[in-house]
C-alpha positions as CSV (number, residue, x, y, z in Angstrom):
1,M,140.2,93.3,43.0
2,K,138.3,95.6,45.4
3,K,135.3,93.2,45.2
4,F,137.6,90.3,46.0
5,L,139.1,92.1,49.0
6,K,135.6,93.0,50.3
7,I,134.5,89.4,50.1
8,S,137.7,88.2,51.8
9,V,137.2,90.7,54.6
10,W,133.6,89.5,55.1
11,V,134.7,85.8,55.1
12,L,137.4,86.5,57.6
13,T,135.1,88.4,59.8
14,I,132.5,85.7,59.8
15,A,135.2,83.1,60.4
16,A,136.6,85.1,63.4
17,I,133.1,85.4,64.9
18,A,132.5,81.7,64.4
19,C,135.8,80.8,66.0
20,L,135.1,83.2,68.9
21,W,131.7,81.6,69.5
22,Y,133.2,78.1,69.3
23,F,135.9,78.7,71.8
24,T,133.6,80.6,74.1
25,R,131.2,77.7,74.0
26,Q,133.9,75.1,74.5
27,E,135.2,77.0,77.5
28,H,131.7,77.2,78.8
29,I,130.9,73.5,78.5
30,A,134.3,72.4,79.7
31,H,133.4,73.5,83.3
32,P,131.1,71.9,85.8
33,L,128.2,73.8,87.4
34,K,129.7,76.2,89.9
35,R,126.6,76.8,92.1
36,V,122.9,77.4,92.3
37,D,121.7,80.9,93.1
38,M,118.0,80.7,94.2
39,T,115.8,83.7,94.8
40,L,112.5,83.2,96.5
41,I,110.2,86.3,96.5
42,R,107.3,86.5,98.9
43,T,105.7,89.0,101.2
44,D,105.8,86.9,104.4
45,N,108.9,85.5,106.0
46,H,106.9,82.4,107.0
47,G,105.6,81.5,103.6
48,F,104.5,78.2,102.1
49,I,107.6,77.2,100.2
50,D,110.5,75.6,102.1
51,S,113.5,77.2,100.4
52,V,115.9,74.6,101.9
53,E,113.8,71.7,100.7
54,V,113.5,73.2,97.2
55,Y,117.2,73.9,97.0
56,N,118.1,70.4,98.0
57,N,115.7,68.9,95.4
58,I,117.2,71.1,92.7
59,M,120.7,69.8,93.6
60,K,119.4,66.3,93.4
61,I,118.0,66.9,89.9
62,C,121.2,68.5,88.8
63,D,123.2,65.6,90.1
64,T,126.5,67.4,89.8
65,V,128.5,64.3,90.8
66,N,127.6,62.6,87.6
67,N,126.8,65.6,85.5
68,T,130.3,67.0,85.3
69,D,129.7,69.8,82.8
70,V,126.9,72.3,82.4
71,T,125.6,70.8,79.2
72,M,124.6,67.7,81.2
73,I,122.6,69.7,83.7
74,P,118.8,68.9,83.1
75,V,117.5,72.4,83.2
76,D,114.1,71.4,81.8
77,S,113.7,68.9,84.7
78,V,114.5,71.7,87.1
79,R,111.8,73.9,85.5
80,N,109.2,71.1,85.5
81,Y,109.9,70.6,89.2
82,L,109.5,74.3,90.0
83,K,106.2,74.3,88.1
84,S,104.9,71.4,90.2
85,I,105.2,73.5,93.4
86,P,101.6,74.5,94.0
87,W,102.4,77.8,95.8
88,A,104.7,79.1,93.1
89,V,102.9,81.7,90.8
90,Y,106.1,82.1,88.7
91,S,109.3,80.2,88.4
92,D,112.2,79.9,86.0
93,A,115.7,78.4,85.8
94,N,118.6,79.3,83.5
95,I,122.4,78.6,83.4
96,T,124.5,81.7,82.9
97,L,127.8,81.9,81.0
98,D,129.5,81.8,84.4
99,E,128.2,78.2,84.9
100,V,125.7,79.3,87.6
101,L,122.2,78.0,87.7
102,V,119.9,81.0,88.5
103,V,116.5,80.0,89.9
104,Q,113.7,82.5,90.5
105,I,110.5,81.7,92.4
106,V,107.6,84.0,93.2
107,E,105.3,82.7,96.0
108,C,101.5,83.2,96.0
109,Q,99.8,85.8,98.1
110,P,96.4,84.5,99.4
111,V,93.8,87.0,100.6
112,M,91.3,84.6,102.0
113,R,90.8,81.1,103.5
114,V,87.6,79.2,102.9
115,Y,86.3,76.1,104.7
116,N,83.9,73.7,103.3
117,K,81.2,71.9,105.4
118,K,83.6,69.1,106.1
119,G,86.1,71.4,107.8
120,Q,88.6,71.2,104.9
121,S,90.0,74.5,103.6
122,V,91.8,76.2,100.8
123,Y,93.6,79.5,100.2
124,I,92.5,81.9,97.4
125,D,94.4,84.9,96.0
126,E,92.8,88.0,94.6
127,D,92.9,86.6,91.1
128,G,90.8,83.6,92.1
129,I,93.6,81.0,92.2
130,V,93.0,78.3,94.7
131,Y,96.0,76.9,96.7
132,P,96.3,74.0,99.1
133,V,96.6,74.7,102.8
134,K,99.9,74.0,104.4
135,S,100.1,73.3,108.1
136,G,102.1,75.7,110.2
137,N,101.1,78.7,108.2
138,P,98.4,80.6,110.2
139,L,97.9,83.6,108.0
140,H,95.7,86.5,109.1
141,L,93.1,86.3,106.2
142,L,89.4,86.9,105.7
143,I,87.7,83.6,106.6
144,G,84.8,82.1,104.8
145,S,82.9,79.1,106.2
146,G,79.4,77.5,106.5
147,I,77.4,75.0,104.5
148,L,79.7,75.1,101.5
149,D,80.1,72.2,99.1
150,F,83.5,72.1,97.3
151,K,86.6,69.9,97.1
152,A,89.8,71.0,98.7
153,V,92.9,70.9,96.4
154,T,95.9,69.2,98.0
155,Q,98.7,68.9,95.3
156,K,98.1,71.7,92.8
157,S,96.7,75.2,92.3
158,V,93.7,75.8,90.1
159,S,91.3,78.6,89.3
160,V,88.1,79.0,91.3
161,Y,86.4,79.1,87.9
162,D,87.9,75.8,86.7
163,E,85.6,72.9,85.9
164,M,86.1,71.2,89.2
165,Y,84.6,74.2,91.0
166,R,82.1,75.4,88.3
167,N,79.0,73.9,90.1
168,S,80.3,74.2,93.6
169,D,79.7,77.0,96.3
170,L,83.3,78.2,96.1
171,P,83.0,80.7,93.2
172,K,79.9,82.3,94.8
173,I,81.5,82.9,98.2
174,Y,84.7,84.0,96.6
175,E,82.9,86.7,94.7
176,V,81.1,87.9,97.9
177,M,84.4,87.9,99.9
178,R,86.2,89.9,97.1
179,E,83.4,92.5,97.2
180,I,84.0,92.8,101.0
181,Q,87.7,93.2,100.5
182,N,87.2,95.8,97.7
183,N,85.2,97.9,100.0
184,S,87.5,100.0,102.2
185,Y,85.1,100.0,105.2
186,S,84.1,96.3,105.2
187,N,87.7,95.2,104.4
188,C,88.7,96.7,107.8
189,C,85.7,95.7,109.8
190,V,84.7,92.2,108.6
191,K,86.7,89.2,109.7
192,Q,84.5,86.3,108.7
193,V,81.8,85.4,106.2
194,Y,79.4,82.6,107.0
195,Y,77.0,81.0,104.5
196,D,74.0,79.1,105.9
197,G,72.9,77.7,102.6
198,K,70.7,80.7,101.7
199,E,72.2,83.9,103.1
200,Y,75.6,85.3,104.0
201,E,76.3,86.5,107.5
202,L,79.2,88.7,108.6
203,V,81.3,88.5,111.8
204,M,82.6,92.0,112.4
205,N,85.4,93.3,114.6
206,N,83.6,96.3,116.1
207,V,80.1,95.0,116.9
208,D,78.8,92.0,118.8
209,M,75.6,91.1,116.9
210,K,74.3,89.1,113.9
211,V,74.9,91.0,110.7
212,V,73.0,89.6,107.7
213,L,74.2,90.5,104.3
214,G,71.6,88.3,102.6
215,N,72.0,86.7,99.2
216,G,74.8,87.3,96.9
217,V,72.9,89.9,94.8
218,N,74.0,93.6,94.8
219,V,76.6,93.0,97.4
220,D,78.4,96.3,96.7
221,V,75.1,98.2,97.4
222,K,74.5,96.3,100.6
223,L,78.0,97.0,101.8
224,R,77.6,100.7,101.2
225,N,74.4,100.6,103.2
226,L,76.3,98.7,105.9
227,Q,79.0,101.4,106.0
228,Y,76.4,104.2,106.1
229,F,74.5,102.6,109.0
230,F,77.4,101.8,111.2
231,E,79.1,105.1,110.7
232,R,75.9,106.9,111.6
233,M,75.4,104.7,114.6
234,Q,79.0,104.9,115.8
235,G,79.1,105.8,119.5
236,S,75.3,105.6,119.9
237,P,74.1,103.6,122.9
238,D,71.1,102.5,120.9
239,L,73.3,100.1,118.9
240,K,73.6,97.8,121.9
241,D,69.8,97.4,121.9
242,Y,69.9,95.4,118.6
243,C,70.8,91.7,118.2
244,K,70.5,91.5,114.5
245,I,71.0,93.9,111.6
246,N,69.7,92.8,108.2
247,F,70.9,94.5,104.9
248,N,69.2,92.1,102.5
249,F,66.3,94.3,101.7
250,E,66.3,97.1,99.1
251,N,66.4,100.7,100.4
252,Q,66.0,99.7,104.0
253,V,67.9,98.3,107.0
254,V,65.9,96.0,109.3
255,C,67.0,96.0,112.9
256,T,65.9,93.4,115.4
257,R,65.9,94.4,119.1
258,N,67.1,92.2,121.9
259,K,64.3,90.3,123.6
260,N,64.9,92.0,126.9
261,K,64.4,95.4,125.2
262,K,61.1,97.0,124.7
C-alpha cells in the first residue's frame, strides 16, 4: 500500500509539472512579440554600426504584422543577420518568457588603419581581425601606409593571417605596428608607419626628421634603442642638426646631419 501511494504521489507530481509547463508554454505562445530590446556595446559614440538601421532590419525580419505569436518569429534569421554585420565581434538574439526579443551586439575596437599602395584601407584590431572601412568614421588610430600589396575587405571581417592575406604585406606591417603599440614610449610618440618596400620609416609626434626603423627583424630591440636615444637627446639643441636617425643597425644608432651643418 505504501509503495502504491509513493508511486501515485510521483505520478501526480510529474503530471502537475507537465501541466504547469504546458499551460506556461501555451500562455507564452499565445501572445505576440511585445518589443525588441537591443543593446549595442562600443567604446566610441560614433562607431561603425548604425543602431537605427540594424533595429529596423530586425523588425523587418520579425515581420510582427504576419507573425502574430512568438513561435513564428524567425530568431535564427535574426541571428544570421547579426552575424553578417562585419563590425560586430559578438552578437546574439533570444526571446524571453515575457515575449521580448533581446538583442546584444558588441562592436569591434580597431587599433590601426592600414592603406595599400592603391590608397584603399582597412581597420585592424589588436587580435589581427581586419574590418572594412566605413566613411564618416575618422578614428584617431596608428596609420600604416606605403608600398603595400593587399586587398581591402568590403563586406566582411577576416583575420590578417587568413589565406587571402597569407602572401601579402598586411601581416608583416601589422606585426611591426603591434610592436610599436606594445611599447609604451613608441605608442605615444609614433603616429604613422611607412613601408618603402624594404624598410619601415616612422613619423613621430615630437621630432621633425626621418626616423628609420629598418626591416621587420628585432623590432622590439630597435624600439628600445629608439626610446633610449630620444630620451637622452630630449631638450638637446644638437637634435636639430640631424635630418635622419637610423635604428636598423645592431648595437648602434646612425645619425645623418643636415647638409647645411658641418
